[in-house]
N, C-alpha and C positions, 0 to 999 in steps of 0.2 A: 448502304450503310446499318447493318444489324442493330448497335450504336444512336440511331438518327445522325441526320446530315446538318452537325457545328462540330465545329473542330479540336472540342473534346473526347471526339469518338476516337479520335487518333489517340488517346493517349490511354494505354496499358490497363487491365481490370487491376488497377491497387484496392479495390475495397478486398477482393481475395486477398494481400499479403497482410504480413507482421499475425498475431498473439496480443494485442495491448490485455493488458491486466495478465496474463499466460506467464507459467517461469518453460525456458525453455530448454528442455533435457536434451545436456551432452553426451554422444552415446561413446564414437571412437575418436571422434575428431574435437578438438576445442570452438565453440566455439567466436563469431569475428574473426574479423581479417586477419590473416595471418601479419607475424611482426615484420618487420623493416629492418630499425634501429639497436634493437634491444637481441641478444642472444635468446638461441631456448626457444621453443614454438609455444611455451606457456604451457599452463598446466585446465587441466579441465574439472569447471567448479560441478562435484557430483554432490548429491543429499551430507554427504560425511562431512561433505568441504561446509554444507554451508550450516552444519548444524556445530562446526566446531564457530564457525564466524559469530555465529547465535551467543557462544560461550560466549565467547572475546569480545563481546558487540555490548554484555548486558551486564560483564562483570565489570571490565574493562573504560567505556564508555557510558556507556547511561546509570552505575552506580557511582561515577569518581566526577565531576564535573570538570576535574582540574586537568585528566585525562583527555590528548586530541584524536580522531581519527589516526596518525599515524602512530601514535603511542599505542595505539589498544590492536593496531594492530603487527607492529614487532609486538606484541606479549601473542597475536596470536599462532608468530613465527613458529613462539619455543614450544607454544603445546601440538603445531602443526607437525614441527621435526620429530616431535616422542612417537609422533606414530606414525611417519612415513619420512626415517634415518637415511632411505638411500634416495630420496628427491635433492637432487639441487636445488639453492638454490634461487637460480635464474628459470625454474620449473615450478615457482611453488607460488601458489595466487598471490597478485598482485594489492600492492597499494589501492588502486585504479577499479580492482574485482571486489575489492574487502567494501572500500564506500560505495561500489554502486547497489549492494546485496542490502549494503544499511540505509542509502538511500532509498532505493524502493519496497523493502520490506514494512517498515519503520517511517509511521507515520509523522507529521512532524508534531501534531498537539498530547503526543504516546512519546516525547523523546524529551519535549518542556519539559511534561508532567515528571517523569525520569533522572530528568539531570538538575530536577528541583526541590531542596529539601520541603517537609509539609507547606512552613510557614510561610517560607518564601511563597508558593506559588496558590496556596489560601489570599495569599497580598497583594503579589503584583503579575500574576502569570493564568489562575483561572479564568476561562473569557465567566463574560459576565449578560446575564440575561434580561435584565431589564437596572432598571435607576431606583435608586434611593425613593424616588416622590411621587413613585408610580401609582404605591401602593394608603396615600396620599392624600386627606381632603381638600388638605389647604392650608394657609398658617395657622397654626398654630397646634399642627396632628401633633407633631413631634419635635421635642425639644435632644437634644444630644449632647451630650456633658464630658469634655475631660480636662486632663492637668499635662502639663508640657514644664519642663525645670526653663525657665528664660536662660539663653547667653549673652549674661549678664553678672556683672557683678553689682550688687547693694554697697555704699563707705558709708560713713556716721558721718552725720553731719558736723559734730567738732572736730572731727580728723580723720579726714578723708584721707587718709595713709590706712585706720581699719580697714578694712576687709568685713561686712557683715554678711554676705550671703549672697550666694544666685535663689532669686526669689522662685514662688513655687504659682503660674496663673494659671487656673480658673476658666475656663471658657464655654458659654451654654449659648446654642448657634438653633436657631429654625429650623429644621431644617427641610420645608418647605421654599421658603426666598432666603433662606441662608443667613438671614440678618441675625447680630448678634445679642442675643436676649442679656442676655448678664456675665457678671466679668466679677475676677476676685484673685487677688494679690493678697501673695505672703508670703513667710519663710517658714512657714508648717512645712512637713509632710505632707500628701496626699492624703487622707484621710474622711474619713463619713462627715466629721464637724467643719471641715473646708471645705467641702459639695455642697453644706445646707446654705455656709455662706453664700457659694455661687451661684443660688435657687434662689435664694432669698433677693440676692440682686436682680433678680430675670423676674422675679415677680413685683416687683416696684416700681412704682413711674418715674420714669424717666426724667422729666421734667423734675418734678421736686431733689430725685438724686444728683445729681448734676446741679442744679441752683446748690445742695447740699457742699459740695467739692469746688465751689466758685464761679458752673460753665452755667451760661444761662443760652437755651434751647427751646425749641418750638414741641408743641405734640410730633407732627409732622417729622421730625429733624431723628426720633426714636418711637419710632409707633409703632413701640410692644411693652405690655405685660399682661402676668397673669400665669392660670397653671396652665400645663397643655392636657392636652388627650393622653399624652405616654412620656415616660422618660427612658430613653436611650443612651446603656455608660456600658462604662466594662466592664470587668471582673476583678472588681479593685471597691474601692468605697463602696460601693451603691452595694456591691454583693452581699447581703446579709439581714437578718432579721429588724436591724431596726428602721429598716426607709420599709417596713412593714406599713409601720403606723401616716404615714405618707402618704400608703396608697390604700389602706383601710374609710383612711377621715373623707381624703378627695378623691377616691375614684382614678386616681391616677395612676396607668401602667407600666408598669417599670422595667423597660427589656434589658435584655445581659448579650453583652455582644458572645461568640461563641466562641472555645478556648483555645490561645494560638497554637495551643503544643499538643 
C-alpha cells in the first residue's frame, strides 16, 4: 500500500476534496444535489445574484433589526423580479440559498454591530478586552459616582396619603474593592451640589456617621474613608468647571465617561 499498511489507507484522499473558504463558481449547472420534492431545477447563484443578495441583506436585514431573514428574502425577490421578470418563482433563489450566503459572508460580530444602535453596541454588545480593575493599584485608586431615581414613593409623616415624591439615590463605590464608599438620598434633582454631598459622605468616618444616625458599628464593618486618586462620573453633574476646585486643591483626577450618543 502506498499510504501505509493501516486501515486508514483504504480511505479516499479527502484532503484533495472540497474548497473550504472558497466560493464555488457555477457555470451552466446549479451547484448541489438536484431537487426531489420542489418543482423546477433551481436558480444558479452567480455574481449578479450575489450582488442582489448583498443589497437586500444590508438594506433590509442589517439596517433593520426588526426584519427577519424571511422578510429580507421577500424584499430580495421583489428586486430580483424587476431584473429577471421572465423567471418563474420556482426558479428564483430560495430562502435557503439566501440564508446560506448570509451566514457564509457575514461574520457574527459584524452582524451584531450593524443590527444594534451605537449606544446599545457600546453598552451591551461590544467585546470587553479587559476589566475595570486591571489598571488600578488597589482600594482607593478610583471611586465611581452615579445617581438613580429610586423605584419607591415617599409619603408624608403627617398624612400618608400625601405623596412627597421619588427620592434620588447617589452611590459612591470604590472600583477595586466594590465597597460602597458613600451615600446620599434626597428629593433634589441630580446636580453638582448633591454629588458633592455624596462625596462628602464618602470622605466622612463611617463610625461617627453611623452613630449620628443611631447605628453602632466598628471601623472594620465599614473601613473606607478619604479621597481617592481619581473619581469616575458620567457626563452630567461633574462635567463642568465647578469640579476643577477639587482637582486643583486635592490633586484628584476627574474622569468622565465617553458620550453615549
